N, C-alpha and C positions, 0 to 999 in steps of 0.2 A: 423387538426391543420392549415388549410388554412388561417383563419383569424389571428391566433396568429403568423403564419409564416410571413405573409405579414406585420404584425405590427412590427415584429422584423426587417425585411428588411427596412421598412420605418424609424424605429428609427435609424438604422445605416446609411442609405442613401448612400452617396458617400464614407463613411468610411468603408463600408462592405469589409472585408479583401479579397484580391485577392486569389482565389483558396480555400478559407476556406468554410466549410460546418457546419451548426448548425442544427442538427437533434435530435428530441426527440426519445425516445425508448418506444415501446409499453410495457405495463405491463400485464403479464399473470397471474393475480390474486394476487401474492405475490412477484413479482420479482423486487420491487423497490430497494432492497439491492444490486441486481446485476446491475441494470440500473445506479444507482448513482456512483458505483465504475467504471463501464465501461466508463462513461462520463469523470471522473477524469483521467483515463488512456489514453483516446483518446486525451485529451488536454495536456498530458505529451508528448510534441513534439518529443524529442529524441526517446522515446519508440515507439511512433506511426510510425515515419519514419523507424525505424529498422524493425518493424513488417510488414510494407508495402513492404520493400525491401525483406523480407522473403517470402511474398506472391508472389511478382513478380518473384522470383527465383523458387518457388515450384508449382505455379498454374498449370503448364502444365504436372506435374508428376502424371499420373493417379493412380499409385500404392500407393501413400502416404496414409497411414492409417489415417482415420479421428480421430482427437483428439481435445482437447480444444484449442491448439495452432492454428491448421488449421482453426477451426471455428471462433476464434477471429480475425485472419488475414483476413478471408473472410468478416467478419462483418465490420472491419475498412476499407477494400477496397470498400465495398458497399457504406459506408457513404462518403468517400473521392471522389468517382467517380460519385456521383449524379449530374445530370444536373441542378437540382434546388438548390438554396442556402440554403433553409430551408425545413423542412417537418418532417415526422415521419417514422421510420424504425422498423420493427418487428424483434428482435434478436432471432427468433424462433429456428433456427438451433443450435445456441450457447447454449441457455437455455436447449434444449433437450439433448444436449451432456453433459452439466453440471449435469443434473439429472441422466443421464445414468452412469456417472462416479462416482458420490458420492450420496449415499442414503440420506444423511443429507438434501440435497436440493430438495428431491423429494416430501416432504409433503407440504401442503398448510399453514403451520404454519409460523410465523414471523421468519425470518432468520437474522443472524448477518452479517453486511457488512464487518467487519474486518476479521471475520472467512472466508468469501468468498474471500476477497482479498488475504489473506495468502495462501489459498488453490490454487487459480488461479496462483499466481506467482511461487509457488513451482511446480505445474504441468507443467508450461511453461519451467522451468529450467530442470525438469526431461526429458521432450520430446526432448529439444535441446541437452542434454547430450547423450541421447540414439541415436539420429541421428548422432552426432559427432563420437560416438564409432563405429556405424555401418559403417560410411563412412571411418573411419580409418582402420577397418578390411577388408573392400572391397569398395574402392572408387566408383566402378561402380554399387554397389547394392543400391536399394532403401531401405527405412526404413523396417527392418525385423518385422515379427509378434511379438506380445507382449511376448509370451512364450520364443521365441529365445532371446529377449533382456534380459529378466529376467535371463535366463540361462547364458548369457554372463556376466551379472553383478555379479552373484554369483561366477562364475569362476574367475573373476578378483579380487574379494574380498580376495581370498586365495593367490593371487600372490603378486608380489612386490608392495609396496605403490607408487602411482604415484601422481603427482601434480594434484589437482582438476581442472577440466575444467572451464574456466571463459567464460560464455556465455554473450550475449548482455543484457540479463536480469540482470545478476550480475553487469555488467558495469554501468547500470543505478541505481540500487537500493541497491546493497550490500555495507555495511560498515563493519568495524572491531571494536569490543569492546575488551578491555583488562581488565581482572579481576585480580587485584593486591591484594596480601595478605602479610602483613608485620608481621613477628614474633616479638613480643615485648620483647622476651628474647634475641635472637641473632641478631635481626635487618635484617635477611635475607628476601628478597622480592621474592615471588613466583608469576610469571605472567602467565596467560593463556589467549590466544586469542580465540575469537569466532566471527563468522560472523552473521550479521543480515540483514534482508530485510526491517524491520520496527522496530521502537522503541515504546514499550508500556510504558506509563508513568502514575504513580499514580498521582491523582489530589487532590487538597485541595480547600476549598472555598475561593473566592476572591484572586486567584493566577494568575500566568502567565506561559507561556511555558518556559520562562527563569528560573523561580524559580523551575518549575517541573524538568527541566534538571539538575539544581544544586542539587536538592534532589536525583535525579537518580545517580549522581556521588559523593554523600556525603560519608564520611568515617563512617564505622560501626565497632564497637568494638565487637570482638568475645571473650566471657568469660563464666564462669560458665559451663553449660552443652553444650555450643556452641563453646568450645575451638577448636583450629585448630591443627592438627597433623603436626608438623614441622619436615621435613626430616632431617634437620641438627641437631636439638636437640634430634631427635628420641623419641619425647614425645608430649603430648598435651600441648599447650601453649596458653596464651592469644595473640590475634593478632588483627591487624586492616585491614579491607577489604574495597576496593572501586572499582567501575566500571568506566572506562573512555573510551571515544571514541578515538580509536587509529587512525582509518582511516575513515573520514566522507564519506558518499556516495554522488554521484552526485545528485540523487533525494532522499531527506530525507522524509520518511513517518513516521508521528508521530500519534500513536493511543492513545487517551485519555481513560483511564480506567474508563468509566462512569458507568459500571455495577459492583456492589459489592455485594458479598454474605453476608447477615446479619444473623448471627446465631440465634439471638433471634426471627427473623421472619421466619427462615427456608427457605428463598428464596432470589433471587437476587433483588436488588433495584437499580433504576437509580439515579445517583448523578447528580443533575442539576446544580452543582457548576459553578460559573462564573470563567472561565479560559481565560485570554486574550491571543489571538494568533496574533502576529504582522504581518504586510505585509512583513517586512524585518526582518530576524532573524540572530543574530550573535551567533555562537556556541562557548561557553566557555568550559573549562575543557577538552579540547582535547590535546593529546600529541603532535600532529603536526598541524601546520597551525591553531592556535587557533582563528584567526580573520576571518576565512572563513564565508562568508555571503550567506544567502539563501533568496530567494524571494518566497512568497506564490503564488501558481497558482491554487490550487483546495482545496475544503473542502467538505467532505461528512458529512451531517447533519442528526442527528437522531431527528425525530419529535415524541413526545409522552411522557407520564409520566412514563412508565414502560419498562422493558427489553423484555417482551414477546409479546408486541404488539406495534403498531406505524407505522412509515413511514420513508423512507429515500429520501432525495433530495441532489442535489450537486450544489455548487457554483464553477464557473470555470472562470479563467482569460484567455482571448484570444486576442492577439494583443491590449493590453492596455484597453480592455473592460471587464467588469465583466458580466457574464451570470448566470441565475438561471435555472437549469434543474430539472423539476419535472415530471418524466416519459415522457409522450407525449408532455408536454408543455415546451417551452423555451422562456425566456424573458430577456431583458436587465435589470440590476440593477445598482444602483450607488455604488461606492466603499464604501461609508459610511454605507451602509446597513449591511456590513459584521459584524460590531460590535454587531448587534442585535443577533448574533449567538454565542456569547461568553459564554452565560449561564445566570443563575439567581442568583442575589445577595442574595435573600431570598429563603428558602427551598420550600415554597409554592408560586408558581407564575403561572400566566396564560400563560407565555411564556414557551413552551416546546420544542422549536427548538434550539438544542445545537450542536455545532461543535464536531465531533466524530473522524474523520480521517483527518489529515492535510497533504497536499502534498507541499513540498518546493523544489525548484531547486536551486543549487548553482550558484551564479552570476559569469559571466565571463568565465564559463566553456563551454558555447555553444552559438550559434547564435539565440537561441530561441527568437521569437518576443513576 
């Protein structure tokens, strides 16, 4: 990427951000799903900084068992400490660990970027929780072997219920949803909270993220065979149900459900619908702080006409500049180019590059540049 790298440096010139690095990631046959998500996470500045802090704290501990967290921390450290401003890095160690830990990613078939993101964040949380438990039981001990951790986890499951540990991954990505059900007979409202690391939204043709969020929080009537068992009435009753965002996350990850199972076809089909995602997003239908604003900083794009083949690239905002990452290649793009990834207004279109995972950061909550 020598020529491309120097072209990027030339394009930015004196505006090249101090201390920032723009490196492409080598593709090992089918790892674009991984590369595109890793770029989005690298430019999620609060997450990157905490991961690098973790690396700085743990890099000298020889006993630490290799896992996805240590491999990711090592990769981010490699990128951030490069002497050159641009170039290509091979995330070989991370990809090998990923394949070792999850057989889904071992094949050379097309993989799903959202499935990978979900798996990765949950793995990071599990590792941090295990380390915290091990440290609590023996502050001097290093991370115990996996069997010992599982044994510890099972033993605690039968003990008293404790408050769940909030890791720095939670602090960045976790929000809380409230599932409210109102009995139409006695008007009693039953509310159940659940946490989320990303929101998966159903999409419609020629819509927007705002309308998708409104549909997500719209009221649904439960009747006929779907009646709700009301504890107060002690019987099945008609009810109204809705999902609301109770606590919005610092980093809001929105997954657009572009792959839908079509029964008549007996397979999944890609929905190329045009869904507008704004650079600035206001969250409505929240219980608290309804006016919270978010700013778009990364988009993972699916390229291709079907779910079982294609390619992933990512668009990333860094220091007020937008960059296009396509595995080894990195280039600057104009902000106006983003709208070309909204989707297609007609079902059959030559444009197959569609926004798939959106990353928003809440404004005013950090000093992210």
